[in-house]
C-alpha positions, 0 to 999 in steps of 0.5 A: 744924688741931685735932680739930674736923676729925676728921669730915672727915678721917674722910669723906676717908679713907673715901672713898679709903682704897683709893688713899690717899696720906698726903702728899697727905692732909696737903697737902689739910687743910694740917697745919702741925705734924707731932704734930697731923697724926699724932695726927688720923690715928691717931685716924681709923685707931682709928675705922676698925678697928671700921667695918662696911666690911670692906675699910676695916676690914682696911686700917686694921688693917694700917695699925696693926699695923705700928706706923704705919710709914707715918708714918715712910716716907722720903718723909713724913720728907722732907715734913716737913723741906721744910715746916720749911725753908719755914716758916724761909724765911718767918721769914727774910723776916720777919726780913729785913724787919724788920732791913732798916733795921739796919745796923751802922756802924764809924768809922775815923780813916783813909780806905780808901786811907790808908797805914800810917804818916802824918806828923804834918802829915797830915790824918786822914780819917774813914771809916765802914764800913757793914755791911748785913743780908742781903736776904730773897730770898737767905738761907743755910739748912741744913734750917730753920736761917737761916745768913744771920741768925746770921752778921749776929748774929755781925757785931752782936757784933763791932761791940759787942765792938770798940766796947767794948775800943777795940782787939780782941785778935787771938788771941781775936777772929779770927773776929769781925774776919773777919765785919767783913770779911763772911768766915765762917771755918771751922776744925773744933774751933777756934772761939771762944766767941762762934761757939759761943754763936751758931751751936752746935758741931752747927750749925757742923760741918754747915755745914763738911761741907756746904761741904767736901763741895760742894768734894770731891764727885767727887774720885777716890781712890788705890787701895792698890796706887798708895799702895804704889807711892808709898810705895816712893819714900821708901826710896832718899832717903837721899842727900839730905843737905840741907834745901835739897836735900830742898825743891828736889828733892821738895817743890817738884816735888810742890806745883808738880805739884798747883797749876801748869798750865803748858799753861794759863799757871798757874804756882807762884812762890816770890816773896817779893816785894810783889805788885801786887794786895796792896799792901805785903803780901808773900806767900811764893808766888803762883799766877799766870797768864801773859799773853804775857810778864808775870805776869797776874791771881793765883789764889791765895797761899801763906804758909810757917810753921814748925810745932813741932819733932819730938823737938826735932830736926827741923822741919815746915813746915805747908801749910793750904789754904783755899778762899773762896767767895760762896754767899750774900748778903754772906757769903764762907765761908773753909773750911779744906780741908786741913792737911798737914805737910811734912817738912824732913828725910829721917827724916820723909819718910814723913809725906807718904806716909801714906794720909791725906796722900796723900788730902788732897793728891789733894783739894787738886789736884782742888779747885784744878783745879775752881776754875780751870775754874769761871770764873764768870760775874758775873751781876748776881745775883752782883754784888749779893751782894757786900760791901766790907769795911775795907781792911788800914789800917782793920782795924789800927785795930780790932786791939790792939797789945799783946802778951801770950804768956799770951793764949789762942788758939783757932786753929792756922796 
């Protein structure tokens, strides 16, 4: 649409100015560019300010005198945003059709079910992992940006990098290695150069906030009186003499109340034992469902990590909570929900009762209960979105076993 359409636009507006709808005007003339549409509309108003028809001239003068406020109304801005999203979807379909045969291949020396250590006379089986590009009809879009395409670009960069270095350093390559597993890790302000290059910091922030808001939407809040009452509990704890007593008496009951639901058979267990579902990997804790007299499926896993000492005297354990969801074709979004410091001494116990910590604890409890209640039915569409990555044996082949304490690391766990 260009200035050649000006006569038609003038006739259109003149015939319906008394009930003029700007969005309908844009749609009827199929304007694709906001700047062109606004330019033609302003030219029409300029012409009508000199019209012989008094009512038309008065209407046009009012539109122009308000500095064309009509162009910046919320519904008009939303129309252009929606139009950009539609164009982005069309572009995504084109990109998907172009890359439908573009598959990434990684070859391993071990089979998916191989053991970590082999004997010298074992026969090694070649195993090839195929990473398939996202489909055209299930794209993850934020505004007009195609997240699915950018994630596939990250996977491409990861494959090229791993093949080039013949063993990626883990500290620098967590995001790339996780993308091989079809996982998009979201940890605010801890992204490496490759993530920043492909997504950009602003887009990464948008992705994180969108996913975070989806999880905590509807979460209740503590009132000031409730926070004050909780903080008073800290004062009488001076009789607690050991870290073991502090953990067993206060910390473990706190976590148990957040993550367990005995009425529904859900229990937090400090196992420190091999878990059947994880093979040889050993989580410190497991959130399990009781099935009759046996432990059934596991809803979550935990690892205890020691953080930095405070004043070189008291140690802290740090609890970082993640959620993982399959929200788009081939993308498992792993989101850092919260990072909570657990004190290991009475002198630092007030860290648990700050307003920020209490808010995070409440969000963790809310999200976990939300996950437990949302038993998603595995439809055919949901099943088709799944992707299968390499196992732990294959991942070890991708990671360098060389150690270097001076190697930079962008992540904190």
